[in-house]
VEXLUMVEX-81455 format. One record per residue: y, x, z of N, C-alpha, C in turn; residue in three letters. Coordinates in pm, whole numbers, padded with zeros to 5 digits, always signed. Atoms other than C-alpha are relative to their C-alpha. Layout:
N
YXZYXZYXZALA ...
END
This chain:
85
+00004-00121+00066+00111-02121-02972+00078+00115+00056MET -00085-00139-00048+00216-01788-02879+00068+00058-00114ARG -00049-00089+00141+00493-01590-03051-00048+00150+00012THR -00031-00192+00027+00513-01229-03141+00022+00018+00108TRP -00062-00055-00118+00727-01154-02886-00113-00041+00084HIS +00116+00063-00158+00514-01341-02560-00117+00048-00049GLY +00039-00080+00020+00250-01165-02766-00009+00154+00120LEU -00039-00143-00085+00398-00817-02631+00025-00018+00079CYS -00009+00003-00101+00565-00903-02380-00147+00001+00113VAL +00155+00024-00144+00231-01029-02184-00106+00138-00057ALA +00007-00204+00033+00074-00669-02331+00021+00050+00118PHE -00079-00134-00093+00350-00496-02171-00084-00008+00172ALA -00033+00078-00110+00277-00755-01858-00144+00096+00060MET +00121-00021-00058-00082-00647-01811-00032+00173+00058ASP -00056-00118+00088+00028-00257-01933+00002+00063+00256LYS -00081-00102-00206+00230-00236-01590-00106-00009+00088LEU +00111+00046-00103-00041-00456-01386-00070+00092+00032LYS +00126-00041-00058-00326-00230-01408+00045+00105+00030ARG +00013-00066-00069-00117+00014-01353+00071+00059+00120LEU -00003+00041-00114-00017-00037-01042-00117-00097+00082PHE +00115+00031-00044-00359-00161-00964-00152+00144+00085THR +00008-00118-00111-00539+00096-00657-00172-00073-00095ILE +00121+00030+00083-00894+00063-00826-00127+00098+00099LYS +00132-00056-00066-01129+00325-00611+00111+00027+00153THR -00076+00030-00078-01069+00402-00301+00069+00160+00026LYS -00121-00155+00003-00942+00824-00358+00117-00069-00093PHE -00130+00105+00021-00643+00572-00540-00003-00018+00174GLU -00044+00069-00116-00650+00357-00152+00026+00154+00075ALA -00091-00115-00053-00667+00703+00034+00161+00075+00003PHE -00140-00044+00029-00337+00791-00192+00097-00087+00078LEU -00145+00097-00036-00173+00511-00109+00011+00023+00156ALA +00076-00015-00100-00323+00514+00215+00150+00135+00127ILE -00099-00097-00039-00107+00873+00291+00107-00046-00044TYR -00180+00013+00061+00237+00777+00088+00052-00078+00158ALA -00007+00056-00109+00239+00496+00358+00015+00075+00116VAL +00033-00066-00172+00133+00712+00662+00180+00064-00060ALA -00121-00054+00080+00424+00891+00529+00129-00001+00096LEU -00060+00146+00048+00636+00640+00492+00011-00052+00180GLY +00052+00166-00121+00560+00458+00909+00006+00153+00076ALA +00076-00098-00077+00514+00815+01086+00249+00055+00008THR -00183-00004+00078+00969+00905+00928+00105-00082+00038ALA -00073+00153-00047+01003+00572+01047+00039-00002+00140ARG -00036+00091-00121+00894+00544+01375+00044+00139+00132GLY -00128-00118-00024+01081+00939+01392+00127-00047+00031LEU -00146+00041-00061+01366+00746+01377+00106-00101+00124HIS +00017+00152-00245+01288+00452+01685-00010+00120+00082TYR +00024-00118-00085+01225+00793+01872+00108+00024+00065LEU -00111-00057-00124+01573+00933+01873+00051-00109-00033ASP -00072+00081-00010+01746+00582+01818-00031-00133+00155GLU -00013+00057-00083+01570+00450+02114-00067+00073+00115TYR +00035-00092-00107+01552+00668+02364-00188+00000+00109PRO +00061+00055-00107+01239+00644+02625-00166-00072-00011GLY +00123+00045+00059+00901+00396+02592+00079-00061-00093PRO +00032+00096+00101+01075+00145+02364+00016+00125-00053ALA +00015-00040+00161+01099+00414+02071-00133+00077+00030GLY +00177-00050+00037+00767+00534+02167-00117-00144-00054GLU +00051+00015+00012+00628+00195+02168-00010-00046-00140ILE -00002-00007+00112+00817+00186+01829-00072+00016-00102LEU +00074-00022+00110+00665+00426+01688-00181+00034-00006PHE +00152+00008+00096+00315+00355+01723-00035-00135-00011LEU +00045+00126+00057+00326-00012+01622+00033+00069-00144ALA -00050-00029+00132+00496+00180+01292-00230+00037-00012CYS +00092-00037+00040+00103+00376+01313-00080-00055+00019CYS +00091+00063-00032-00068+00139+01397+00028-00078-00115GLY -00021+00058+00090+00034-00081+01116-00008+00084-00167ALA +00085-00003+00031-00063+00163+00911-00145+00073-00039VAL +00134+00071-00026-00414+00169+00996-00087-00096-00040MET +00029+00129+00015-00409-00197+01016-00040-00016-00099VAL -00050-00007+00150-00303-00149+00645-00099+00110-00137VAL +00087-00116+00065-00509+00137+00554-00159-00037-00025GLY +00082+00078+00028-00836-00098+00641+00011-00101-00088GLY -00034+00092+00091-00773-00323+00471+00044-00016-00169LEU +00008-00001+00134-00722-00176+00145-00094+00082-00034MET +00141-00103+00083-01044+00053+00118-00065-00115+00045ILE +00033+00102-00010-01191-00298+00241-00006-00094-00112ASP -00056+00032+00113-01024-00404-00045-00058+00017-00070GLY +00007-00109+00127-01108-00146-00300-00181-00006+00006VAL +00144-00008+00006-01519-00150-00173-00045-00176-00024THR +00005+00152+00041-01507-00601-00213+00013-00008-00159LEU -00013+00053+00158-01373-00563-00552-00084+00096-00104LYS +00087-00147+00129-01617-00251-00664-00102-00104+00021GLN +00166+00012-00059-01938-00470-00489+00020-00128-00117ALA -00011+00125+00087-01785-00795-00663-00009+00056-00126TYR +00062-00038+00126-01803-00626-01062-00097+00009-00008ASP +00078-00017-00011-02030-00513-01008-00184-00124-00014SER 
END
């Protein structure tokens, strides 16, 4: 049997979990945009740190990772919406 405190903590955790759940494609696009900004900043740091082809490859790897993760996020939202319907 759960205590009153346990129920309050479970309710708070459910609300916190809902806050960080991406529910729509618009939210997914906002998250992808934020990740892309961070990845390009990291890629520019790599270009400064490793001049030449090594820095360029690392920059492209950062941008490529965002494309892969972005596609997975959009597919995940679409799949969740289809599953909930």
